[in-house]
N, C-alpha and C positions, 0 to 999 in steps of 0.2 A: 444728491440729485443734480445731474448735469442737464443742461438745456443747450441744444444746438441753435445757433442763430444763423439764419440765412439772409443774405442780401436780396432785396427785391429787385425786380427788373426795371422798375419805374412805371410799370403798368400793373396795377393791382388786379385787374381783370385777367391778365395773362398769368399772373402768379396764382390765381385761383382756378385756372384752366377753364375760364368762361368762353363759350363759343363766341366768335367774332370779337375777341378781346380788343383789337385795335379800334374797331368801330365804337365799342362801348366806352373806351377811354376818350375818344374824340367827343362823343356825345356828353360825357361827364364834364369835359372842359367847356364845351359850348353851353351846357346848362348852368354851370357855375358863372360864366361870364354874363349870361342873361339874368340870372338871379342878382348878381352884384349891381348891374345897371338898374334893374327894377327897384332895388332897395335904395340906391342913390336918388332915383327919381321920386321916391315916396309914393308909388302907385299901389292901389289895392290890387288884389289878384283879378277882380272883376274888370277894373279899368285896364289893366295890363292885357288881359285876355282879349278884350275888344281891340286894343291897339295892335296886338300881334295876330289877330285873325284866327283865334282858336277859342275853344270853350274853356271856361274857368276850371272845370275838373281836369281837362287835359293839361292845362298849364300847371295846375297843382301837382299832378303826377310827375310832370317833367322836372319841376323844381325839387321834388322829393327823390329824384334819381330813378323814377320809373319811366324811362323814355324809350322802351323797345318799340312802341307803336308810333314813334315820331321820327321822321327821317332827318338825316343830317341837313338835307336841303331846306327843310322847314325850319330847323334851328338856325341855319345861316340867314334865312329870310327874316326871322325874328330879330336877329342882330342888326340887319339892315333897317328894319322898321324902327329900331331903337336908336338909329343914327350912327351906326358903325359902318365903316368901309370893310369890305371883305376882299382880301387878296389871296388867291390860290396859286401856289408856286409848285411846279413839278420839276424836280431835279434829281440828281444822283450824287450822293455823298459817299466817298470811299470808306469812311469809318463805319457807317451804319446803313448798308444797302437795304432798301425797302422800308426805311423809317418813315413813320407818319408823325409829323410835328405841326402843332398849331401855335401861333403866337398872336397876341392881342395887343393892339396899340392903345394909347391913352384915351381917356373919356373925352367926349365932346359935349 
């Protein structure tokens, strides 16, 4: 029995042919960053939801990867409310034209 192994693209949503794969990848990265910060702060979901200006069920969905109804702008706002700075850089790289990349700096 032989199995073929394929290399992933680095975006699981794209590999699975999900609509708006780049946006979903970005949202997943943002949700992970938000989750990490909330865990480090030791906040309950109720406390965090109040701090982030959303309902607890919506926060719970976001942290479980169900973020289709939450905009990237809202997720960025959550990071700002958690004390993170947001820098958006628009540029052109020869190696990967049209690439969407997000980086996160250290905790404050």
